[in-house]
Backbone as ProteinMPNN parsed JSONL, in Angstrom:
{"seq_chain_A": "MFNKLIGMIKQGYKTLSHTDTNAFPKAQGSSNQNVSDYTSLSVYGICANAPVGSHVLFFSSQANESVKFGIENDFKNRKKGLKLGESCLYNTLTKSYVYLKEDGSVEIFAPEVTIKGNSSFTGNLTVEGDIKVTGNTELTGDLAVTGNTELTGDLAVTGNIEVTGGDLVVDGLSFKLHVHTGVTAGSASTGVAV", "coords_chain_A": {"N_chain_A": [[135.133, 140.422, 62.917], [133.986, 138.657, 64.815], [136.276, 137.253, 65.694], [137.627, 139.339, 66.929], [135.928, 139.883, 69.04], [136.107, 137.464, 70.451], [138.769, 137.668, 71.26], [138.555, 139.574, 73.215], [137.604, 138.326, 75.45], [138.863, 136.435, 78.04], [140.308, 133.843, 80.08], [141.626, 133.355, 83.358], [143.569, 133.67, 86.364], [143.236, 134.916, 89.701], [145.698, 136.919, 91.11], [146.411, 138.8, 93.003], [144.937, 140.765, 95.551], [143.718, 143.954, 95.873], [143.401, 146.552, 98.392], [140.108, 146.91, 99.475], [138.789, 149.627, 99.335], [138.258, 151.654, 97.614], [136.171, 153.328, 95.106], [135.634, 151.419, 93.169], [136.0, 147.88, 93.171], [139.197, 146.637, 93.046], [141.569, 144.363, 91.615], [144.261, 142.064, 90.865], [145.249, 140.093, 88.138], [146.183, 137.151, 86.227], [146.557, 136.16, 82.886], [147.367, 133.958, 80.387], [150.061, 134.316, 81.107], [150.244, 137.056, 81.247], [150.135, 139.737, 83.343], [147.842, 141.868, 84.93], [145.922, 144.676, 86.198], [142.462, 144.674, 87.193], [138.94, 145.47, 87.289], [136.775, 144.132, 89.584], [133.763, 142.461, 89.056], [130.422, 141.906, 90.228], [127.199, 140.431, 90.909], [124.349, 142.501, 91.554], [123.748, 143.223, 94.955], [125.308, 141.213, 95.959], [128.296, 141.121, 97.502], [131.638, 140.419, 97.201], [134.958, 139.141, 97.713], [136.977, 137.3, 96.202], [139.29, 134.623, 97.015], [142.886, 134.694, 96.479], [144.077, 132.98, 93.621], [141.697, 132.157, 92.676], [139.468, 131.408, 89.945], [139.126, 133.561, 87.107], [137.105, 135.291, 84.835], [138.0, 137.267, 82.321], [137.32, 140.338, 80.638], [137.511, 142.91, 78.158], [136.811, 146.405, 77.985], [135.097, 147.877, 75.379], [136.891, 146.888, 73.487], [139.327, 147.725, 74.474], [142.3, 146.982, 75.766], [143.496, 148.023, 78.028], [141.529, 148.597, 79.799], [140.119, 146.598, 81.905], [137.803, 144.128, 83.051], [136.658, 141.764, 85.474], [135.184, 138.648, 86.366], [134.97, 136.886, 89.23], [135.436, 133.606, 90.657], [135.575, 130.928, 92.944], [135.624, 128.124, 91.996], [136.582, 125.43, 92.42], [136.577, 125.082, 95.164], [133.973, 125.334, 95.967], [130.736, 124.972, 97.645], [129.665, 121.786, 97.448], [127.291, 119.45, 95.982], [124.737, 120.551, 95.847], [121.235, 120.474, 95.307], [118.886, 120.466, 92.546], [117.675, 123.668, 91.951], [118.437, 124.649, 94.44], [120.276, 127.066, 96.412], [123.218, 128.727, 97.657], [124.928, 130.837, 99.825], [128.229, 131.114, 100.24], [131.312, 130.865, 101.964], [134.405, 130.168, 100.869], [136.793, 130.051, 102.263], [136.322, 129.996, 105.088], [134.294, 128.188, 105.278], [131.774, 128.858, 106.143], [128.216, 129.288, 105.78], [125.058, 130.195, 104.204], [122.368, 128.417, 103.487], [119.95, 127.716, 101.198], [117.572, 125.481, 101.049], [116.06, 122.742, 99.162], [113.644, 121.931, 100.281], [112.585, 124.184, 101.325], [113.572, 125.03, 103.747], [116.039, 126.865, 105.666], [119.444, 126.748, 106.225], [121.97, 127.732, 108.387], [125.388, 128.041, 108.852], [128.026, 128.834, 110.907], [130.791, 130.018, 112.901], [129.932, 132.032, 114.585], [126.924, 133.843, 114.741], [125.468, 136.9, 114.116], [122.667, 138.843, 114.552], [121.394, 141.867, 113.724], [119.263, 144.361, 114.98], [115.69, 144.282, 115.609], [114.199, 141.082, 115.934], [112.042, 138.771, 114.324], [110.461, 135.721, 114.194], [108.699, 133.155, 112.548], [107.773, 129.99, 113.06], [109.789, 127.107, 113.87], [112.802, 127.435, 115.737], [115.983, 126.258, 115.806], [118.975, 126.028, 117.509], [122.279, 125.129, 117.421], [124.591, 125.276, 119.656], [125.639, 128.262, 121.433], [123.36, 130.957, 122.194], [122.86, 134.404, 122.001], [120.962, 137.123, 122.777], [120.438, 140.441, 122.138], [118.319, 142.938, 122.428], [114.968, 143.033, 121.104], [113.096, 140.103, 120.586], [110.836, 138.129, 118.833], [109.184, 135.12, 118.7], [107.248, 132.86, 117.012], [106.468, 129.822, 117.569], [108.545, 126.995, 118.411], [111.487, 127.13, 120.481], [114.609, 125.771, 120.474], [117.622, 125.16, 122.013], [120.95, 124.136, 121.993], [123.16, 124.539, 124.24], [124.187, 127.625, 125.822], [121.881, 130.231, 126.66], [121.484, 133.622, 126.483], [119.782, 136.5, 127.373], [119.17, 139.858, 126.726], [116.925, 142.137, 126.878], [113.677, 141.851, 125.383], [112.034, 138.732, 125.041], [109.686, 137.063, 123.335], [107.931, 134.186, 123.199], [105.823, 132.057, 121.524], [105.079, 129.099, 122.2], [107.28, 126.387, 123.008], [110.221, 126.543, 125.093], [113.327, 125.127, 125.019], [116.292, 124.338, 126.541], [119.231, 122.714, 126.184], [121.967, 121.21, 127.749], [123.053, 123.55, 128.737], [122.494, 126.874, 130.026], [119.78, 129.083, 130.752], [119.745, 132.447, 130.714], [118.325, 135.35, 131.822], [118.306, 138.748, 131.794], [120.453, 138.668, 133.642], [119.599, 136.753, 135.458], [119.942, 133.481, 136.309], [118.457, 130.561, 135.212], [119.225, 128.012, 135.706], [120.576, 128.124, 138.093], [118.679, 129.189, 139.66], [116.623, 128.778, 142.381], [113.781, 127.897, 144.39], [112.986, 128.552, 147.761], [111.584, 127.126, 150.742], [109.472, 125.716, 149.71], [107.688, 122.745, 148.749], [109.241, 120.216, 146.967], [108.327, 119.22, 143.734], [107.563, 116.946, 141.035], [109.24, 117.855, 139.1], [112.172, 119.856, 138.829], [112.98, 123.299, 139.353], [115.488, 124.157, 139.152], [118.95, 123.933, 140.215], [120.482, 123.6, 143.379], [122.915, 125.809, 144.782]], "CA_chain_A": [[134.463, 140.963, 64.084], [133.836, 137.596, 65.807], [137.6, 137.002, 66.272], [137.946, 140.455, 67.811], [135.118, 139.682, 70.229], [136.712, 136.347, 71.187], [140.003, 138.162, 71.863], [138.228, 140.432, 74.358], [137.233, 137.481, 76.579], [139.948, 135.509, 78.394], [140.215, 133.31, 81.429], [142.893, 133.337, 84.074], [143.492, 133.473, 87.806], [143.495, 136.076, 90.541], [147.041, 136.824, 91.68], [146.584, 139.771, 94.076], [143.747, 141.545, 95.869], [144.012, 145.276, 96.412], [142.538, 146.944, 99.496], [138.774, 147.214, 98.95], [138.32, 150.875, 99.927], [137.989, 152.613, 96.542], [134.821, 153.277, 94.528], [135.508, 150.168, 92.423], [136.891, 146.843, 93.725], [140.303, 146.338, 92.131], [142.396, 143.186, 91.883], [145.258, 141.795, 89.829], [145.112, 138.733, 87.656], [147.089, 136.684, 85.187], [145.984, 135.388, 81.796], [148.443, 133.668, 79.427], [151.279, 134.879, 81.695], [150.169, 138.513, 81.252], [149.577, 140.182, 84.613], [147.29, 143.223, 84.854], [144.849, 145.011, 87.128], [141.109, 144.647, 86.651], [137.843, 145.789, 88.192], [136.013, 142.922, 89.852], [132.32, 142.646, 88.937], [129.556, 140.914, 90.854], [125.78, 140.678, 90.76], [123.819, 143.436, 92.538], [123.352, 142.629, 96.221], [126.339, 140.268, 96.392], [129.632, 141.713, 97.592], [132.576, 139.331, 97.475], [136.361, 139.32, 97.374], [137.425, 135.909, 96.08], [140.682, 134.436, 97.413], [143.923, 134.594, 95.438], [144.062, 131.662, 93.01], [140.369, 131.912, 92.116], [139.297, 131.535, 88.503], [138.582, 134.857, 86.705], [136.752, 135.489, 83.431], [138.365, 138.646, 81.997], [136.904, 140.914, 79.361], [137.935, 144.292, 77.985], [135.741, 147.335, 77.654], [135.179, 148.491, 74.052], [138.104, 146.355, 72.859], [140.485, 148.429, 75.006], [142.99, 146.048, 76.664], [143.915, 148.677, 79.266], [140.365, 148.672, 80.684], [139.703, 145.199, 82.087], [136.87, 143.733, 84.093], [136.768, 140.339, 85.75], [134.197, 137.987, 87.21], [135.755, 135.917, 90.011], [134.737, 132.502, 91.311], [136.456, 129.882, 93.469], [134.847, 126.935, 91.625], [137.058, 124.147, 92.951], [136.309, 125.001, 96.606], [132.571, 125.675, 96.205], [129.935, 123.983, 98.379], [129.237, 120.808, 96.449], [126.156, 118.603, 96.302], [123.466, 121.247, 95.844], [120.203, 119.86, 94.48], [118.273, 121.351, 91.563], [116.914, 124.776, 92.53], [119.013, 125.136, 95.69], [121.345, 128.056, 96.314], [123.986, 128.818, 98.892], [125.918, 131.886, 99.991], [129.257, 130.247, 100.823], [132.665, 131.385, 102.077], [135.279, 129.02, 100.621], [137.902, 130.03, 103.219], [135.881, 129.631, 106.44], [133.238, 127.165, 105.117], [130.499, 129.369, 106.653], [127.256, 129.373, 104.68], [123.611, 130.324, 104.331], [121.979, 127.392, 102.52], [118.527, 127.703, 100.904], [117.388, 124.089, 100.655], [114.941, 122.441, 98.264], [112.403, 121.756, 101.036], [112.16, 125.495, 101.816], [114.254, 125.396, 104.986], [117.292, 127.614, 105.554], [120.454, 126.274, 107.168], [123.073, 128.684, 108.547], [126.52, 127.479, 109.585], [129.105, 129.795, 111.144], [131.226, 129.983, 114.297], [129.126, 132.994, 115.323], [125.943, 134.527, 113.907], [124.966, 138.108, 114.745], [121.519, 139.446, 113.883], [121.258, 143.223, 114.251], [117.906, 144.851, 114.855], [114.686, 143.437, 116.244], [114.0, 139.855, 115.165], [110.738, 138.13, 114.413], [110.49, 134.429, 113.517], [107.502, 132.323, 112.577], [108.264, 128.631, 112.83], [110.671, 126.627, 114.928], [114.188, 127.873, 115.65], [116.904, 125.333, 116.469], [120.332, 126.571, 117.549], [123.298, 124.214, 117.936], [125.605, 126.166, 120.203], [125.111, 129.284, 122.327], [122.607, 132.039, 121.581], [122.865, 135.623, 122.802], [120.016, 138.052, 122.172], [120.421, 141.795, 122.663], [117.226, 143.56, 121.687], [113.687, 142.343, 121.235], [112.907, 138.982, 119.669], [109.522, 137.498, 118.924], [109.204, 133.825, 118.028], [106.005, 132.097, 116.988], [106.939, 128.454, 117.369], [109.375, 126.477, 119.498], [112.899, 127.492, 120.522], [115.441, 124.702, 121.031], [119.018, 125.599, 122.014], [121.945, 123.258, 122.6], [124.182, 125.474, 124.705], [123.711, 128.657, 126.725], [121.032, 131.279, 126.097], [121.575, 134.848, 127.275], [118.84, 137.469, 126.828], [119.132, 141.228, 127.211], [115.815, 142.662, 126.101], [112.453, 141.064, 125.485], [111.862, 137.534, 124.228], [108.306, 136.572, 123.384], [107.872, 132.901, 122.504], [104.551, 131.348, 121.531], [105.542, 127.723, 122.023], [108.129, 125.862, 124.077], [111.646, 126.867, 125.128], [114.1, 124.005, 125.537], [117.734, 124.597, 126.554], [119.9, 121.45, 126.505], [123.423, 121.287, 127.928], [123.486, 124.907, 129.042], [121.691, 127.633, 130.974], [118.989, 130.183, 130.22], [120.002, 133.62, 131.549], [117.501, 136.488, 131.419], [118.676, 139.932, 132.579], [121.367, 138.265, 134.709], [119.015, 135.712, 136.301], [120.205, 132.139, 135.792], [117.403, 129.601, 135.495], [119.87, 126.798, 136.206], [120.946, 128.351, 139.483], [117.521, 129.774, 140.357], [115.844, 127.802, 143.145], [112.804, 128.435, 145.336], [113.124, 127.99, 149.111], [110.357, 127.089, 151.507], [108.406, 125.045, 148.979], [107.867, 121.31, 148.636], [109.638, 119.863, 145.613], [107.4, 118.395, 142.965], [108.213, 115.94, 140.191], [110.24, 118.522, 138.246], [112.924, 120.876, 139.549], [113.163, 124.56, 138.624], [116.908, 124.489, 139.094], [119.803, 123.173, 141.128], [120.993, 124.405, 144.479], [124.329, 126.168, 144.68]], "C_chain_A": [[134.354, 139.913, 65.193], [135.174, 137.298, 66.48], [138.009, 138.102, 67.242], [137.183, 140.313, 69.127], [135.688, 138.556, 71.094], [137.975, 136.796, 71.897], [139.771, 139.033, 73.071], [137.903, 139.617, 75.607], [138.337, 136.457, 76.824], [139.664, 134.936, 79.778], [141.6, 133.265, 82.051], [142.641, 133.153, 85.555], [143.82, 134.763, 88.535], [144.853, 135.897, 91.204], [147.248, 137.75, 92.876], [145.265, 140.504, 94.291], [144.179, 142.87, 96.457], [143.064, 145.57, 97.572], [141.2, 147.427, 98.945], [138.202, 148.455, 99.635], [137.954, 151.915, 98.871], [136.552, 152.466, 96.045], [134.583, 151.962, 93.799], [136.458, 149.136, 93.006], [137.944, 146.43, 92.701], [141.058, 145.097, 92.578], [143.4, 143.061, 90.752], [145.127, 140.342, 89.431], [146.075, 138.433, 86.535], [146.319, 135.85, 84.177], [147.059, 135.213, 80.737], [149.745, 134.348, 79.82], [151.347, 136.4, 81.592], [149.452, 138.943, 82.527], [149.075, 141.616, 84.46], [146.212, 143.405, 85.909], [143.505, 144.908, 86.42], [140.124, 145.085, 87.722], [136.994, 144.539, 88.344], [134.514, 143.236, 89.836], [131.575, 141.554, 89.681], [128.112, 141.334, 90.643], [125.327, 141.633, 91.853], [123.368, 142.691, 93.801], [124.359, 141.632, 96.761], [127.682, 140.994, 96.371], [130.597, 140.596, 97.98], [133.982, 139.74, 97.065], [136.97, 137.914, 97.371], [138.893, 135.776, 96.472], [141.621, 134.392, 96.207], [143.959, 133.157, 94.937], [142.712, 131.315, 92.402], [140.376, 132.106, 90.607], [138.67, 132.898, 88.188], [138.29, 134.82, 85.211], [136.977, 136.967, 83.14], [137.694, 139.07, 80.702], [137.251, 142.392, 79.354], [136.741, 145.149, 77.609], [136.015, 147.985, 76.313], [136.495, 148.148, 73.35], [139.369, 147.061, 73.325], [141.142, 147.54, 76.058], [143.382, 146.694, 77.996], [142.751, 148.828, 80.252], [139.778, 147.277, 80.806], [138.733, 145.054, 83.243], [137.037, 142.233, 84.304], [135.637, 139.854, 86.637], [134.914, 136.832, 87.897], [134.862, 134.809, 90.565], [135.75, 131.446, 91.73], [135.759, 128.528, 93.27], [135.275, 125.676, 92.366], [136.767, 123.964, 94.435], [134.86, 125.317, 96.965], [131.907, 124.633, 97.109], [129.336, 123.053, 97.337], [127.981, 120.073, 96.92], [124.82, 119.318, 96.359], [122.496, 120.551, 94.892], [119.598, 120.91, 93.558], [117.419, 122.413, 92.256], [117.476, 125.318, 93.823], [120.061, 126.213, 95.425], [121.999, 128.218, 97.686], [124.941, 130.001, 98.806], [127.027, 131.259, 100.826], [130.612, 130.936, 100.834], [133.632, 130.211, 101.954], [136.453, 128.95, 101.598], [137.468, 129.525, 104.587], [134.867, 128.488, 106.444], [131.923, 127.581, 105.778], [129.529, 129.486, 105.489], [125.849, 129.695, 105.145], [123.054, 129.506, 103.178], [120.462, 127.388, 102.377], [118.202, 126.352, 100.285], [116.11, 123.874, 99.852], [113.619, 122.275, 98.998], [111.889, 123.071, 101.62], [112.825, 125.921, 103.101], [115.55, 126.145, 104.679], [118.232, 127.111, 106.625], [121.592, 127.282, 107.186], [124.157, 128.012, 109.362], [127.605, 128.536, 109.681], [129.544, 129.657, 112.59], [130.399, 130.923, 115.17], [128.188, 133.682, 114.349], [125.416, 135.708, 114.701], [123.812, 138.643, 113.908], [121.317, 140.805, 114.519], [119.841, 143.716, 113.982], [116.95, 143.923, 115.573], [114.382, 142.253, 115.344], [112.599, 139.314, 115.388], [110.79, 136.86, 113.583], [109.126, 133.774, 113.61], [107.94, 130.93, 112.178], [109.17, 128.245, 113.974], [112.093, 127.09, 114.672], [115.035, 126.908, 116.46], [118.311, 125.903, 116.375], [121.243, 125.516, 118.149], [124.474, 125.067, 118.381], [124.927, 127.188, 121.095], [124.333, 130.318, 121.531], [122.616, 133.215, 122.54], [121.98, 136.628, 122.082], [120.122, 139.384, 122.892], [119.398, 142.551, 121.831], [115.98, 142.718, 121.858], [113.566, 141.261, 120.174], [111.535, 138.365, 119.909], [109.555, 136.222, 118.089], [107.84, 133.163, 118.145], [106.39, 130.678, 116.606], [107.775, 128.046, 118.559], [110.81, 126.956, 119.35], [113.653, 126.356, 121.189], [116.897, 125.12, 120.892], [119.869, 124.532, 122.67], [123.112, 124.15, 122.996], [123.547, 126.478, 125.638], [122.869, 129.674, 125.978], [121.076, 132.476, 127.024], [120.71, 135.905, 126.613], [119.018, 138.813, 127.509], [118.088, 141.913, 126.348], [114.639, 141.724, 126.245], [112.507, 139.864, 124.545], [110.432, 137.062, 124.416], [108.246, 135.308, 122.548], [106.469, 132.332, 122.647], [104.893, 129.903, 121.205], [106.41, 127.344, 123.2], [109.55, 126.381, 123.943], [112.36, 125.679, 125.75], [115.584, 124.334, 125.411], [118.404, 123.318, 127.039], [121.396, 121.7, 126.656], [123.925, 122.676, 128.246], [122.538, 125.548, 130.023], [120.913, 128.693, 130.208], [119.151, 131.341, 131.18], [119.202, 134.783, 130.983], [117.792, 137.643, 132.358], [119.506, 139.56, 133.804], [120.847, 137.176, 135.621], [119.204, 134.353, 135.634], [119.076, 131.203, 136.182], [117.986, 128.3, 136.041], [120.184, 126.92, 137.693], [119.788, 128.905, 140.31], [116.717, 128.675, 141.055], [114.871, 128.539, 144.061], [113.037, 127.767, 146.685], [111.77, 128.019, 149.799], [109.186, 126.469, 150.777], [108.718, 123.559, 148.924], [108.176, 120.975, 147.18], [108.591, 118.982, 144.972], [108.164, 117.382, 142.138], [109.267, 116.549, 139.286], [110.891, 119.636, 139.038], [113.024, 122.126, 138.699], [114.63, 124.941, 138.535], [117.698, 123.61, 140.034], [120.327, 124.103, 142.199], [122.47, 124.661, 144.293], [125.068, 125.653, 145.888]], "O_chain_A": [[134.591, 140.215, 66.363], [135.223, 137.107, 67.695], [138.657, 137.837, 68.254], [137.724, 140.589, 70.197], [135.747, 138.675, 72.317], [138.239, 136.362, 73.018], [140.68, 139.225, 73.879], [137.923, 140.156, 76.713], [138.702, 135.701, 75.923], [138.873, 135.487, 80.543], [142.609, 133.152, 81.356], [141.639, 132.563, 85.962], [144.585, 135.593, 88.045], [145.131, 134.851, 91.789], [148.152, 137.524, 93.68], [144.561, 140.825, 93.333], [144.926, 142.905, 97.434], [142.037, 144.908, 97.717], [141.167, 148.265, 98.043], [137.255, 148.36, 100.415], [137.392, 152.957, 99.208], [135.811, 151.596, 96.502], [133.467, 151.442, 93.802], [137.606, 149.463, 93.31], [137.616, 145.934, 91.623], [141.169, 144.819, 93.772], [143.393, 143.847, 89.804], [144.922, 139.469, 90.273], [146.701, 139.328, 85.968], [145.541, 134.965, 84.534], [147.608, 136.196, 80.24], [150.451, 134.893, 78.971], [152.407, 136.98, 81.828], [148.305, 138.563, 82.763], [149.78, 142.475, 83.932], [145.664, 142.44, 86.441], [143.422, 145.037, 85.198], [140.437, 145.073, 88.913], [136.548, 143.957, 87.356], [134.055, 144.156, 90.512], [132.036, 140.416, 89.758], [127.84, 142.466, 90.243], [125.854, 141.59, 92.964], [122.694, 141.664, 93.723], [124.266, 141.241, 97.925], [128.138, 141.43, 95.314], [130.386, 139.909, 98.979], [134.169, 140.579, 96.183], [137.417, 137.413, 98.402], [139.666, 136.715, 96.284], [141.213, 134.096, 95.084], [143.881, 132.218, 95.73], [142.58, 130.312, 91.701], [141.18, 132.865, 90.064], [137.783, 133.35, 88.913], [139.119, 134.375, 84.418], [136.247, 137.823, 83.64], [137.52, 138.267, 79.785], [137.282, 143.044, 80.397], [135.785, 144.676, 76.995], [137.071, 148.59, 76.13], [137.122, 148.994, 72.713], [140.389, 147.002, 72.639], [140.586, 147.365, 77.143], [143.581, 145.99, 78.986], [142.972, 149.155, 81.419], [139.037, 146.823, 79.934], [138.82, 145.745, 84.258], [137.503, 141.522, 83.415], [135.191, 140.558, 87.542], [135.406, 135.915, 87.24], [133.698, 135.033, 90.897], [136.664, 131.109, 90.976], [135.359, 127.873, 94.232], [134.435, 124.937, 92.88], [136.712, 122.836, 94.922], [134.547, 125.544, 98.134], [132.448, 123.547, 97.315], [128.592, 123.484, 96.455], [127.653, 120.077, 98.107], [123.85, 118.755, 96.867], [122.881, 120.099, 93.814], [119.782, 122.108, 93.771], [116.542, 122.085, 93.055], [117.028, 126.372, 94.277], [120.657, 126.264, 94.349], [121.415, 127.894, 98.72], [125.674, 130.147, 97.828], [126.807, 130.907, 101.985], [131.021, 131.525, 99.834], [133.677, 129.351, 102.834], [137.055, 127.886, 101.747], [138.166, 128.711, 105.192], [134.61, 127.887, 107.487], [131.04, 126.743, 105.959], [129.934, 129.745, 104.356], [125.494, 129.5, 106.307], [123.247, 129.861, 102.015], [119.757, 127.086, 103.34], [118.523, 126.107, 99.122], [115.203, 124.706, 99.86], [112.562, 122.461, 98.394], [110.88, 123.086, 102.325], [112.666, 127.067, 103.519], [116.082, 126.064, 103.572], [117.869, 127.05, 107.8], [122.122, 127.648, 106.137], [123.891, 127.473, 110.437], [128.054, 129.071, 108.668], [128.757, 129.224, 113.431], [130.186, 130.652, 116.352], [128.599, 134.063, 113.253], [124.965, 135.543, 115.835], [123.957, 138.87, 112.707], [121.092, 140.895, 115.726], [119.293, 143.514, 112.899], [117.361, 142.886, 116.092], [114.313, 142.4, 114.124], [112.048, 139.389, 116.486], [111.125, 136.906, 112.399], [108.472, 133.84, 114.651], [108.429, 130.724, 111.067], [109.3, 128.989, 114.946], [112.542, 127.133, 113.527], [114.83, 126.755, 117.664], [118.784, 126.225, 115.285], [121.009, 125.056, 119.266], [125.262, 125.525, 117.554], [123.769, 127.011, 121.476], [124.599, 130.537, 120.349], [122.406, 133.05, 123.742], [122.215, 136.95, 120.917], [119.922, 139.46, 124.104], [119.611, 142.772, 120.639], [115.951, 141.793, 122.67], [113.893, 141.479, 119.008], [111.137, 138.117, 121.047], [109.913, 136.25, 116.912], [107.342, 132.934, 119.248], [106.611, 130.385, 115.431], [107.72, 128.687, 119.609], [111.294, 127.164, 118.237], [113.375, 126.013, 122.338], [117.361, 125.404, 119.787], [119.56, 124.07, 123.769], [123.958, 124.475, 122.164], [122.479, 126.219, 126.192], [123.112, 129.95, 124.803], [120.748, 132.37, 128.206], [120.874, 136.185, 125.426], [119.018, 138.894, 128.737], [118.359, 142.234, 125.191], [114.618, 140.887, 127.146], [112.963, 139.967, 123.406], [110.021, 136.705, 125.52], [108.477, 135.341, 121.34], [105.98, 132.145, 123.761], [104.984, 129.538, 120.033], [106.285, 127.925, 124.278], [110.032, 126.631, 122.838], [112.045, 125.269, 126.867], [116.079, 124.579, 124.311], [118.177, 122.883, 128.168], [122.018, 122.325, 125.798], [125.105, 122.964, 128.047], [121.851, 124.855, 130.773], [121.339, 129.142, 129.144], [118.745, 131.246, 132.339], [119.369, 135.161, 129.824], [117.561, 137.549, 133.564], [119.276, 140.091, 134.89], [121.586, 136.707, 136.487], [118.694, 134.105, 134.542], [118.77, 131.065, 137.366], [117.306, 127.569, 136.761], [120.074, 125.955, 138.45], [119.91, 129.07, 141.523], [116.198, 127.763, 140.411], [115.122, 129.677, 144.456], [113.259, 126.558, 146.751], [110.914, 128.841, 149.472], [108.034, 126.664, 151.166], [109.876, 123.158, 149.038], [107.461, 121.398, 146.271], [108.036, 118.094, 145.618], [109.28, 116.999, 142.49], [110.11, 115.827, 138.754], [110.229, 120.295, 139.839], [113.14, 122.045, 137.476], [114.975, 125.943, 137.908], [117.168, 122.647, 140.588], [120.585, 125.277, 141.935], [123.191, 123.842, 143.723], [126.278, 125.849, 146.002]]}, "name": "protein", "num_of_chains": 1, "seq": "MFNKLIGMIKQGYKTLSHTDTNAFPKAQGSSNQNVSDYTSLSVYGICANAPVGSHVLFFSSQANESVKFGIENDFKNRKKGLKLGESCLYNTLTKSYVYLKEDGSVEIFAPEVTIKGNSSFTGNLTVEGDIKVTGNTELTGDLAVTGNTELTGDLAVTGNIEVTGGDLVVDGLSFKLHVHTGVTAGSASTGVAV"}
């Protein structure tokens, strides 16, 4: 019985990914030079399609070799250096990630981040790059942006707003280009003249 159970579990590699439009995610893999289709399994709440060449743990359903399942993982290209208790949602192809760090902070890295729906943050928000908000956003804390900030909708900030190396645009009004005429300049400027 134990030998039969061992024979049901094999390891191999993903060789082909089918179009992910069916009820079950299908792929093709190779184990001991035997190529076959399998259904890719993942944990609830995590949807993934590992790249070709990823490691796959294959197992058969009820000792039936024609019904295969596989758990995929791209171990060799994972985000390395995680500390005890940390976790990371990581794309091995683009290197984008959502990193839950041991100190309780969350680090997000991606060429572009889109948040759909109304947003509410408590704490400080630091953005390296441009930020574009469409919809209502409420922030309790400070907002620091390195780049341009464009707002369409309401932004309520309890704290400071600092935009470095860019412009703050609210409903088409540029704060960088916005100047007051007929007033005496003080120690700080509200903008630059065009």
